[in-house]
C-alpha positions in Angstrom: -0.1 -0.1 -0.2 1.6 3.4 -0.9 2.6 5.6 1.9 1.5 9.5 2.2 5.1 10.3 1.3 4.6 8.1 -1.7 1.2 9.9 -3.0 2.0 13.6 -1.7 2.5 16.3 -4.4 5.8 16.8 -5.2 7.6 20.3 -5.6 11.5 20.3 -6.4 13.8 22.4 -5.1 16.6 23.2 -7.8 20.0 24.1 -7.3 20.3 26.8 -9.8 22.9 29.5 -10.8 21.7 33.1 -11.4 22.3 33.2 -14.8 20.1 30.2 -15.4 17.3 32.2 -13.2 17.5 35.2 -15.3 17.4 33.4 -18.6 14.0 31.6 -17.4 12.8 35.1 -16.3 13.7 36.7 -19.4 12.0 33.7 -21.3 8.4 34.5 -20.0 5.9 32.5 -18.4 8.0 31.6 -15.3 7.3 31.8 -11.7 10.1 31.8 -9.2 9.7 31.1 -5.6 12.7 30.8 -2.9 12.4 28.4 -0.1 13.4 29.2 3.4 12.4 27.9 6.7 9.7 30.3 7.3 8.1 29.4 3.7 8.4 25.6 5.0 6.5 26.5 8.2 3.9 28.2 6.2 3.8 24.9 3.8 3.1 22.9 6.9 -0.2 24.7 8.0 -1.5 26.8 4.9 -3.2 24.8 1.9 -3.0 28.0 -0.5 0.4 28.7 0.0 1.2 25.0 -0.5 -0.8 25.0 -3.8 1.2 28.1 -4.9 4.4 26.1 -4.4 3.0 23.4 -6.5 2.0 25.6 -9.3 5.6 27.3 -9.2 7.7 27.1 -12.5 11.2 27.0 -10.2 11.6 26.7 -6.7 15.2 27.7 -5.5 16.9 27.5 -1.9 16.9 30.4 0.2 18.6 29.2 3.1 22.1 28.9 4.0 20.9 27.6 7.4 19.3 24.7 5.6 22.0 24.2 3.0 24.7 24.4 5.7 23.3 22.4 8.7 21.2 20.0 7.0 22.1 19.6 3.3 25.8 19.6 3.9 26.4 22.6 1.6 25.2 20.4 -1.4 23.1 22.8 -3.2 23.3 26.3 -4.8 21.5 28.9 -2.6 19.8 31.5 -4.7 18.4 34.4 -2.3 15.8 36.7 -3.9 18.0 39.7 -2.8 21.0 38.2 -4.6 19.1 37.6 -7.5 17.6 40.9 -8.2 21.1 42.4 -7.4 22.4 39.9 -10.1 19.5 41.1 -12.6 20.3 44.6 -11.8 23.9 44.3 -12.1 23.7 43.0 -15.5 20.8 45.1 -16.9 19.3 41.6 -17.7 15.8 43.4 -18.2 16.6 46.3 -19.8 14.6 45.4 -23.1 11.6 44.2 -20.9 8.7 45.9 -19.2 8.7 45.4 -15.5 6.1 45.8 -12.9 7.2 45.9 -9.2 4.6 45.2 -6.4 5.7 46.4 -3.3 6.5 49.3 -1.0 8.9 51.2 -3.1 8.6 54.3 -5.2 8.9 54.4 -8.9 12.0 56.3 -8.5 13.4 53.9 -6.2 12.6 50.8 -8.4 14.0 52.4 -11.6 17.3 52.9 -9.7 17.4 49.4 -9.0 16.0 47.7 -12.2 16.7 49.1 -15.5 13.9 48.9 -17.9 12.6 50.0 -20.9 9.3 50.6 -19.0 8.9 50.2 -15.5 5.7 50.6 -13.3 5.3 50.3 -9.4 2.2 49.3 -7.6 1.7 49.6 -4.1 -1.1 47.7 -2.6 -2.4 48.2 0.8 -1.3 46.5 3.9 -3.0 43.2 4.4 -4.3 43.5 0.7 -4.4 39.6 0.2 -7.6 39.2 2.6 -9.7 42.0 0.9 -11.0 40.3 -2.4 -11.6 43.8 -3.6 -7.9 44.8 -3.2 -6.6 41.4 -4.8 -9.2 42.0 -7.7 -7.8 45.5 -8.1 -4.2 44.4 -8.2 -5.1 41.7 -11.0 -6.9 44.2 -13.0 -3.9 46.7 -12.8 -1.4 43.8 -13.8 -3.8 42.7 -16.7 -3.9 46.4 -18.2 -0.1 47.2 -17.7 0.8 43.6 -19.3 4.5 43.6 -18.2 7.0 41.2 -19.1 8.1 40.8 -15.6 6.7 41.3 -12.0 8.7 41.4 -8.9 6.2 41.0 -6.2 8.1 42.3 -3.0 5.4 42.3 -0.4 6.9 39.4 1.6 5.5 35.8 2.6 2.9 34.7 2.1 1.2 37.3 0.3 3.8 37.3 -2.3 3.2 33.4 -3.5 -0.7 33.7 -2.9 -0.7 36.8 -5.3 1.4 35.0 -7.6 -1.1 32.0 -8.0 -4.1 34.2 -8.0 -2.6 35.8 -11.0 -2.1 32.7 -12.8 -5.4 31.5 -11.8 -6.8 34.8 -13.3 -5.4 33.9 -16.7 -2.1 36.1 -16.5 0.1 33.3 -17.9 2.6 35.3 -20.0 4.7 37.4 -17.6 7.2 36.1 -15.5 6.9 36.3 -11.8 9.5 36.6 -9.0 8.5 36.5 -5.4 11.5 38.4 -3.8 10.5 39.5 -0.4 12.6 42.5 0.9 15.1 42.5 -2.1 14.5 45.9 -3.2 15.0 47.2 0.3 18.0 45.5 0.8 19.7 46.4 -2.7 18.4 50.2 -1.9 20.1 50.2 1.5 16.7 50.4 3.5 17.7 47.2 5.2 21.1 46.0 5.8 22.4 42.4 5.0 24.5 40.6 7.2 28.4 40.3 6.2 29.2 37.5 3.8 30.8 35.3 6.5 27.7 35.1 8.5 25.5 34.0 5.6 28.3 31.5 4.5 27.7 29.8 8.0 24.0 30.3 7.9 23.9 32.8 10.7 22.2 35.7 8.3 19.1 35.3 10.6 21.2 36.4 13.7 22.3 39.6 12.0 18.6 40.3 11.0 17.4 39.7 14.6 19.5 41.8 16.3 19.0 44.5 13.4 15.1 44.3 14.0 14.2 42.3 17.1 10.7 43.5 17.4 9.7 42.7 14.2 11.7 39.6 13.6 11.6 37.9 17.3 8.0 36.4 16.8 8.8 34.9 13.3 12.3 33.5 14.2 10.9 31.8 17.4 8.0 30.1 15.2 10.6 29.1 12.7 12.9 27.6 15.5 9.8 25.8 16.8 8.8 24.5 13.5 12.4 23.6 12.9 12.6 21.6 16.1 9.3 19.8 15.5 10.8 18.1 12.1 14.3 18.1 13.3 14.4 14.1 12.6 13.3 14.6 8.9 15.8 17.4 8.5 19.0 15.2 10.3 18.2 12.7 7.2 17.9 15.2 4.5 21.3 15.1 3.1 21.0 11.4 2.8 17.4 11.3 1.4 17.2 14.6 -0.4 13.7 14.7 0.5 11.3 16.3 3.1 7.5 15.8 3.7 6.0 19.4 4.8 2.3 19.4 5.2 1.4 16.9 2.8 3.7 18.3 0.1 7.1 16.3 -0.9 10.1 18.5 -1.1 12.8 17.0 -3.4 16.1 18.9 -3.2 18.1 18.5 -6.5 21.3 20.5 -7.4 21.6 21.2 -11.1 24.2 22.7 -13.5 27.2 21.8 -11.8 28.3 21.2 -8.2 27.3 23.4 -5.5 29.8 26.5 -4.4 31.9 25.4 -1.4 31.2 28.6 0.3 27.5 27.8 0.8 26.3 31.1 -1.3 24.8 30.9 -4.3 26.9 30.9 -7.6 27.0 34.3 -9.0 26.1 35.9 -5.6 27.6 39.5 -5.5 28.1 39.3 -1.7 27.2 42.8 -1.2 25.1 44.2 1.7 
């Protein structure tokens, strides 16, 4: 008789370099999510969040902690912040129209992401719980018809919005859910030193920088990590982890993972 692990829907977490991710975004019709510990906790409890992950075209690993402690540094880590910085530095979207959904101004977004046409949409706080606000965002995206959409409103809103955009028939634009990436690149938030990222301790830097906002989240993440510690300790051997009925399979692609534990092509700034 098949077990739940055998029959659970599967999401492949892929180790990909930034050039491959940039190519996929430029090609269109691509949805990219970046998996971290908070996302795994959300996957364990939120059916719509799990469905958004099932529908994503590419899921990359955005956790040096997970990579260093449980995957033995076998994966390429591609954080949303480093991917946005990579795209910006190489002007990869200069010939594409871009929409940024998040808490940045048009001037700020244009300073980060060179584009032949760039628009910014700033939805109200907590909009994902307001059907009218979500419908308005979808209508605006449809009217603007961008080539690439950056959703920078944080999880789980970003991933849920990506799912709802696709369900609304907006199949053509590429979508990258990138959290606070624009704020990091703009210097509104500071990233940890590179050596902390390499050892999986960037969370400690962020917690010290903003304890009021992050203490509760990181406590929840730590509790969740302890609750699945057994499967996590077997992750390097099995390459798979079941979270909330979703089977995550971790697969390194396009060559070996970098020994430093940072994503290949990471600029290391911030």
